[in-house]
Backbone as CSV, one residue per row, in Angstrom:
resi,resn,N_x,N_y,N_z,CA_x,CA_y,CA_z,C_x,C_y,C_z
1,MET,47.066,-13.104,26.789,46.841,-11.852,26.341,45.247,-11.898,25.481
2,LEU,45.363,-12.569,24.523,44.656,-12.797,23.340,43.046,-13.519,23.542
3,LYS,42.963,-14.119,24.713,42.170,-14.765,25.352,41.184,-13.688,25.762
4,PHE,41.609,-12.870,26.436,40.374,-11.768,27.041,39.608,-11.357,25.895
5,PRO,40.342,-10.351,24.647,39.464,-9.785,23.744,38.038,-11.283,22.856
6,ILE,38.903,-12.318,22.524,38.070,-13.227,22.270,36.828,-13.322,23.383
7,LEU,37.402,-13.930,24.669,35.970,-13.917,25.478,34.813,-12.689,25.141
8,LEU,35.634,-11.184,25.156,34.908,-10.164,25.361,34.196,-10.415,24.262
9,LEU,34.469,-10.467,22.815,34.096,-10.770,21.723,32.875,-11.533,21.972
10,ALA,32.865,-12.959,22.398,32.327,-13.862,22.407,30.477,-13.543,22.822
11,ILE,31.080,-12.915,24.174,29.845,-12.116,24.940,28.940,-11.156,24.512
12,ILE,29.777,-10.076,24.011,29.025,-9.041,22.997,28.547,-9.621,21.622
13,LEU,28.639,-10.702,20.871,28.067,-11.670,20.273,26.861,-12.074,20.501
14,SER,26.906,-13.196,22.016,26.016,-13.484,22.335,24.963,-12.611,22.865
15,ASN,25.108,-11.529,23.320,24.185,-10.162,23.870,23.428,-9.617,22.603
16,GLY,24.175,-9.404,21.685,23.529,-8.988,20.232,22.506,-10.489,19.696
17,MET,22.711,-11.601,19.821,22.006,-12.569,19.480,20.379,-12.734,20.472
18,ALA,20.327,-12.386,21.715,19.320,-12.416,22.607,18.574,-11.041,22.354
19,LEU,19.345,-10.199,21.664,18.271,-8.838,21.495,18.045,-8.787,20.257
20,ALA,18.299,-9.582,19.361,17.719,-9.880,18.089,16.589,-10.808,18.004
21,GLN,16.300,-11.965,19.118,15.269,-12.912,19.061,14.582,-11.806,20.201
22,SER,14.010,-10.683,19.914,13.281,-10.085,21.435,12.449,-10.572,20.762
23,ALA,10.613,-10.461,21.726,9.799,-10.243,21.858,8.959,-10.065,20.731
24,PRO,7.948,-11.184,19.860,6.970,-9.725,18.821,6.666,-8.998,19.472
25,GLU,6.443,-8.041,18.591,5.717,-6.681,18.799,3.991,-7.291,18.906
26,ARG,3.415,-6.397,19.741,2.173,-6.740,20.144,1.579,-5.606,19.215
27,ILE,0.407,-6.145,18.359,-0.602,-5.155,17.808,-1.988,-5.604,18.357
28,ARG,-2.878,-4.729,17.744,-4.241,-5.437,17.692,-4.940,-4.866,16.808
29,ILE,-5.386,-5.611,16.118,-6.298,-5.302,14.578,-7.920,-5.880,15.117
30,SER,-9.059,-4.008,14.878,-10.084,-4.894,14.891,-10.784,-4.803,13.428
31,TYR,-11.842,-5.671,13.762,-12.680,-6.041,12.284,-14.237,-6.156,12.489
32,SER,-14.921,-5.494,12.059,-16.160,-5.228,11.716,-17.306,-6.485,11.657
33,SER,-16.542,-7.307,11.195,-17.435,-8.304,10.415,-16.611,-10.099,10.433
34,GLY,-17.197,-10.949,10.708,-16.765,-12.656,10.672,-16.827,-12.635,8.677
35,GLY,-17.085,-12.203,8.045,-17.221,-12.786,6.899,-16.152,-12.394,6.040
36,MET,-16.610,-12.156,4.388,-15.229,-12.505,3.490,-14.654,-11.186,3.883
37,THR,-14.977,-9.826,4.163,-14.244,-8.488,4.252,-12.932,-8.928,5.195
38,SER,-13.443,-9.775,6.424,-12.080,-9.835,7.175,-11.046,-10.683,6.667
39,ILE,-11.498,-11.814,5.802,-10.741,-13.229,5.399,-9.257,-13.328,5.276
40,ASP,-8.744,-12.038,4.967,-7.528,-11.953,4.878,-6.517,-11.970,6.189
41,LEU,-7.248,-11.104,7.191,-7.009,-10.725,8.866,-6.575,-12.536,8.947
42,PHE,-8.007,-13.549,8.960,-7.765,-14.678,9.271,-6.886,-15.953,8.562
43,ILE,-6.882,-15.122,7.521,-6.073,-16.071,6.762,-4.000,-15.761,7.560
44,ALA,-3.948,-14.502,7.615,-2.513,-14.308,8.039,-2.242,-14.917,9.102
45,ARG,-3.705,-15.312,10.001,-2.940,-15.097,11.465,-3.496,-16.931,11.451
46,ASP,-4.045,-17.608,10.602,-4.060,-18.768,10.774,-2.490,-19.519,9.700
47,LYS,-1.794,-18.975,8.822,-0.743,-18.795,8.133,0.408,-18.169,8.589
48,LYS,0.130,-17.990,9.875,1.036,-17.668,10.887,2.219,-16.041,9.818
49,TYR,1.438,-15.598,9.138,1.702,-14.629,8.560,2.888,-13.258,9.514
50,PHE,1.686,-13.179,10.536,2.131,-12.090,11.431,3.068,-12.475,12.614
51,GLN,3.257,-13.765,12.398,4.626,-14.492,13.422,5.672,-14.219,12.607
52,ASP,5.598,-14.511,11.484,7.084,-14.293,10.242,7.393,-12.801,10.059
53,GLN,6.339,-11.822,10.895,6.523,-10.537,10.837,6.985,-10.240,12.337
54,LYS,7.692,-10.783,12.612,7.541,-10.891,14.449,6.608,-9.914,15.088
55,LEU,5.140,-10.155,14.855,4.204,-9.292,15.168,3.353,-10.571,15.913
56,ASN,2.588,-10.080,17.389,2.201,-10.869,17.969,0.293,-10.056,17.556
57,ALA,-0.513,-10.569,16.740,-1.397,-9.754,16.027,-2.695,-10.774,17.249
58,GLU,-3.467,-9.219,17.557,-5.072,-9.844,18.129,-5.642,-9.282,17.363
59,LEU,-6.523,-10.206,16.931,-7.554,-9.858,16.297,-9.337,-9.590,17.034
60,VAL,-9.690,-8.168,17.354,-10.591,-7.756,18.068,-11.647,-7.673,16.974
61,ARG,-13.080,-8.306,17.460,-14.120,-8.342,16.406,-14.761,-6.375,17.378
62,MET,-15.148,-5.715,17.016,-15.604,-4.584,17.396,-16.529,-3.731,16.359
63,SER,-17.526,-2.877,16.317,-18.463,-2.020,15.563,-17.142,-0.843,14.833
64,ALA,-17.862,-0.909,13.608,-16.592,0.370,12.964,-16.608,1.525,13.726
65,ASN,-17.455,2.046,14.201,-17.342,3.112,15.407,-16.826,3.307,16.614
66,LEU,-16.726,2.038,17.345,-16.170,1.895,18.362,-15.086,1.280,17.613
67,ALA,-14.141,0.863,17.020,-12.957,0.868,16.393,-12.221,1.970,15.891
68,ILE,-13.010,3.464,15.656,-12.306,4.180,15.476,-11.995,5.246,16.434
69,THR,-12.866,4.970,17.784,-12.553,5.633,19.136,-11.114,5.359,19.564
70,ALA,-11.565,3.694,19.391,-9.869,2.904,20.309,-8.618,3.060,19.313
71,GLY,-9.015,3.410,18.112,-8.161,3.758,16.853,-7.669,5.152,17.771
72,ILE,-8.251,6.053,17.682,-7.746,7.593,18.230,-7.534,7.398,19.732
73,SER,-7.936,6.765,20.700,-7.316,6.672,22.011,-6.154,5.378,21.852
74,GLY,-5.379,5.020,20.714,-4.652,3.891,21.221,-4.879,2.506,21.532
75,ASP,-5.738,2.399,21.498,-6.013,0.721,22.183,-6.508,0.110,20.894
76,ILE,-6.573,-0.062,19.808,-6.336,-0.556,18.765,-5.008,-0.094,17.920
77,ASP,-4.451,-1.107,17.199,-3.626,-0.205,16.339,-3.772,-0.172,14.687
78,VAL,-4.605,-1.104,14.393,-5.221,-1.525,13.518,-6.434,-1.264,13.074
79,LEU,-7.104,-0.770,12.373,-8.958,-1.105,11.827,-9.181,-1.265,10.370
80,GLY,-9.676,-2.343,10.420,-10.470,-2.937,9.829,-11.414,-2.450,9.101
81,SER,-12.039,-1.365,9.081,-12.902,-0.897,8.525,-12.575,0.162,8.221
82,ILE,-12.096,0.158,6.558,-11.547,1.745,5.703,-12.661,2.138,5.934
83,GLY,-13.918,2.274,5.032,-15.033,3.472,4.556,-15.395,4.062,6.030
84,SER,-15.261,3.501,6.634,-15.765,4.687,8.268,-14.523,5.153,8.562
85,ALA,-13.254,5.080,8.411,-12.324,5.476,8.746,-11.583,6.797,7.638
86,ILE,-12.088,6.413,6.478,-11.979,7.565,5.627,-12.670,8.744,6.086
87,ARG,-14.185,8.038,6.505,-15.046,9.202,6.911,-14.553,9.930,7.606
88,SER,-14.184,8.974,8.923,-13.692,10.162,10.187,-12.321,10.968,9.670
89,ILE,-11.404,10.792,8.988,-10.925,11.263,8.812,-11.090,12.450,8.182
90,GLN,-12.064,12.589,6.681,-12.681,13.382,6.455,-13.638,14.732,7.460
91,ARG,-13.640,14.410,8.605,-14.158,14.983,9.356,-13.187,15.656,10.624
92,GLY,-11.960,14.895,10.329,-10.837,15.782,11.356,-10.104,14.508,12.532
93,ALA,-10.829,13.273,12.092,-10.001,12.509,13.093,-8.422,12.322,12.712
94,PRO,-8.050,11.909,13.609,-6.437,12.028,13.826,-6.148,10.367,13.046
95,LEU,-6.609,9.749,12.181,-5.967,8.577,11.956,-5.363,8.887,10.527
96,ARG,-4.585,7.573,9.899,-4.215,7.879,8.827,-4.019,6.377,8.053
97,VAL,-4.576,6.486,7.144,-4.648,5.196,6.053,-3.396,5.146,5.238
98,VAL,-2.788,3.700,5.516,-1.888,3.332,5.179,-1.984,2.228,4.033
99,SER,-2.563,1.307,3.874,-2.740,0.943,2.920,-4.231,-0.028,3.204
100,VAL,-4.582,-0.387,1.655,-6.108,-1.040,1.490,-5.826,-1.779,0.647
101,ALA,-6.743,-3.165,0.791,-6.576,-4.303,0.197,-7.952,-4.552,0.064
102,SER,-8.115,-4.150,-1.792,-9.389,-4.281,-1.885,-10.045,-5.620,-3.322
103,PRO,-10.652,-6.605,-2.738,-11.293,-7.606,-3.747,-11.847,-6.736,-4.773
104,GLY,-12.112,-5.535,-4.874,-12.611,-4.991,-6.197,-12.394,-4.726,-7.213
105,PRO,-12.514,-3.512,-8.056,-12.195,-3.320,-9.007,-10.856,-2.125,-8.721
106,LYS,-9.942,-1.999,-9.480,-8.746,-1.204,-9.094,-9.379,0.037,-8.684
107,THR,-10.482,0.938,-9.902,-10.501,1.850,-9.262,-11.506,2.326,-8.569
108,ALA,-11.355,1.678,-7.653,-12.816,1.975,-6.329,-11.465,2.679,-5.574
109,PHE,-10.262,2.973,-5.613,-10.106,3.923,-5.074,-8.686,4.662,-5.784
110,PRO,-9.556,5.410,-6.504,-8.218,6.335,-7.723,-7.301,7.032,-6.365
111,PRO,-6.235,6.915,-7.612,-5.135,7.932,-6.787,-5.539,9.089,-6.349
112,ALA,-4.938,9.527,-5.114,-4.813,10.806,-4.883,-4.647,12.279,-5.512
113,ALA,-3.628,11.859,-6.727,-3.675,12.959,-7.825,-4.305,13.409,-8.309
114,LEU,-6.059,12.154,-8.649,-6.929,13.107,-9.367,-7.623,14.187,-8.822
115,TYR,-7.597,14.224,-7.161,-8.288,14.902,-6.313,-7.496,16.467,-6.683
116,ASP,-6.468,16.270,-6.953,-5.517,17.285,-6.842,-5.954,18.997,-7.463
117,ALA,-6.208,19.801,-6.899,-6.637,21.343,-7.718,-5.694,21.368,-8.415
118,ALA,-4.398,21.518,-8.563,-3.343,21.775,-9.583,-3.821,21.529,-10.595
């Protein structure tokens, strides 16, 4: 009688392991320039950082305006042109800034608390 529960447990564990090894999530990342402003994306791709995070990242070169349109429509998951994205958000675009990588001084993007009227 003990063999059946052990077999059932082995089947459940093997199915759980198969689910844990699911395919990487596909994301599309836009960038507008192949220069230094986008180097972090290429380093992450070449060093396989995306794969380490279970992401199948596709880097897509396009203008900032086209990337914003693609982001709003859901064709692009991540926008590399932060300045254009912020200006679009200020005009009402349904986008969110989650993270900013800036090689410049840390005062380039001061905390939002500085803008609070209270």
